[in-house]
C-alpha positions as CSV (number, residue, x, y, z in Angstrom):
1,M,74.3,99.1,76.7
2,D,72.2,102.3,77.0
3,N,73.6,105.6,78.3
4,K,71.4,105.3,81.5
5,S,73.0,102.1,82.8
6,P,75.7,102.5,85.4
7,V,79.0,101.1,84.5
8,L,81.2,99.6,87.2
9,R,84.9,98.8,86.7
10,S,86.1,95.5,88.0
11,A,89.5,95.0,89.5
12,K,91.0,94.1,86.1
13,R,91.6,97.2,84.0
14,G,89.2,97.7,81.2
15,E,86.7,95.0,82.1
16,T,83.1,96.1,82.7
17,A,81.2,94.6,85.6
18,T,77.5,94.2,85.8
19,P,75.5,97.1,87.4
20,S,74.4,94.7,90.1
21,M,77.9,94.1,91.4
22,N,77.9,94.5,95.1
23,F,80.2,97.0,96.7
24,F,81.3,94.4,99.3
25,D,82.3,92.0,96.5
26,L,84.9,94.5,95.1
27,P,88.5,94.2,96.1
28,I,89.2,96.2,99.4
29,P,91.5,98.7,97.7
30,Q,88.7,99.5,95.2
31,Q,86.2,99.9,98.1
32,A,88.6,102.3,99.8
33,G,88.9,104.3,96.5
34,I,85.2,104.5,96.2
35,L,84.7,105.6,99.8
36,C,87.3,108.4,99.4
37,N,85.2,109.9,96.6
38,D,82.0,109.7,98.7
39,P,81.1,113.2,100.2
40,R,79.5,111.4,103.2
41,F,82.8,109.6,103.9
42,Q,84.8,112.8,103.4
43,H,82.6,114.5,106.0
44,F,82.9,111.4,108.3
45,A,86.7,111.5,108.1
46,A,86.8,115.3,108.8
47,V,84.6,114.7,111.9
48,R,86.8,111.8,113.1
49,C,89.8,114.2,112.8
50,G,88.2,116.9,114.9
51,F,86.6,119.1,112.2
52,P,82.9,118.6,112.9
53,G,81.8,121.1,110.3
54,G,84.5,120.2,107.8
55,Q,84.6,118.3,104.6
56,F,87.7,116.6,103.4
57,S,88.8,116.3,99.8
58,S,89.1,112.9,98.2
59,Q,92.9,113.1,98.7
60,A,92.5,114.0,102.4
61,A,90.0,111.1,102.8
62,A,92.6,108.8,101.2
63,E,95.3,110.0,103.7
64,F,92.8,109.4,106.5
65,I,92.4,105.8,105.4
66,R,96.1,105.3,105.0
67,D,96.7,106.7,108.5
68,I,94.0,104.7,110.2
69,C,95.1,101.5,108.4
70,M,98.8,102.2,108.9
71,I,99.7,101.8,105.2
72,S,101.5,103.8,102.6
73,S,99.1,103.0,99.8
74,R,95.5,101.7,99.5
75,R,96.9,98.9,97.4
76,D,98.5,97.5,100.6
77,L,94.9,96.6,101.7
78,A,95.0,93.7,99.3
79,S,98.0,92.0,100.9
80,N,98.2,93.3,104.5
81,H,95.6,91.4,106.5
82,V,95.9,93.6,109.6
83,A,95.4,96.7,107.5
84,A,92.4,95.1,105.8
85,A,90.9,94.3,109.2
86,R,91.4,98.0,110.3
87,F,89.7,99.1,107.1
88,Q,86.8,96.8,107.7
89,A,86.4,98.2,111.2
90,L,86.6,101.7,109.8
91,R,84.0,100.9,107.2
92,T,81.7,99.5,110.0
93,D,82.2,102.7,112.0
94,F,81.2,104.7,108.9
95,D,78.2,102.6,108.2
96,A,77.0,103.0,111.8
97,W,77.7,106.8,111.6
98,T,75.6,107.1,108.5
99,G,72.8,105.0,110.0
100,K,73.2,102.2,107.5
101,I,73.7,99.7,110.4
102,A,73.0,99.9,114.1
103,S,75.8,101.4,116.2
104,P,77.7,98.9,118.3
105,R,76.9,99.0,122.0
């Protein structure tokens, strides 16, 4: 593989996924981890918490997800179906906020 190709890590430690792996095909805890490192999501989380000009760190974004989903660890998203549904709703809100999808009416 050349140095220009992106490398994605799959759910199993050490395995390399193809660059075409879809974000939505990743396990939910991994999706949450990726979102926490996204500056747009960090800003979204700050805005949702009442800091319109703010920017959260990745740790604060992770805490935001845990609070919204009512879990103690993002790993819980893999086994707690209610928390996973909350995460999906949060991700939909984020996608609408970024303009990726139309806002619900």
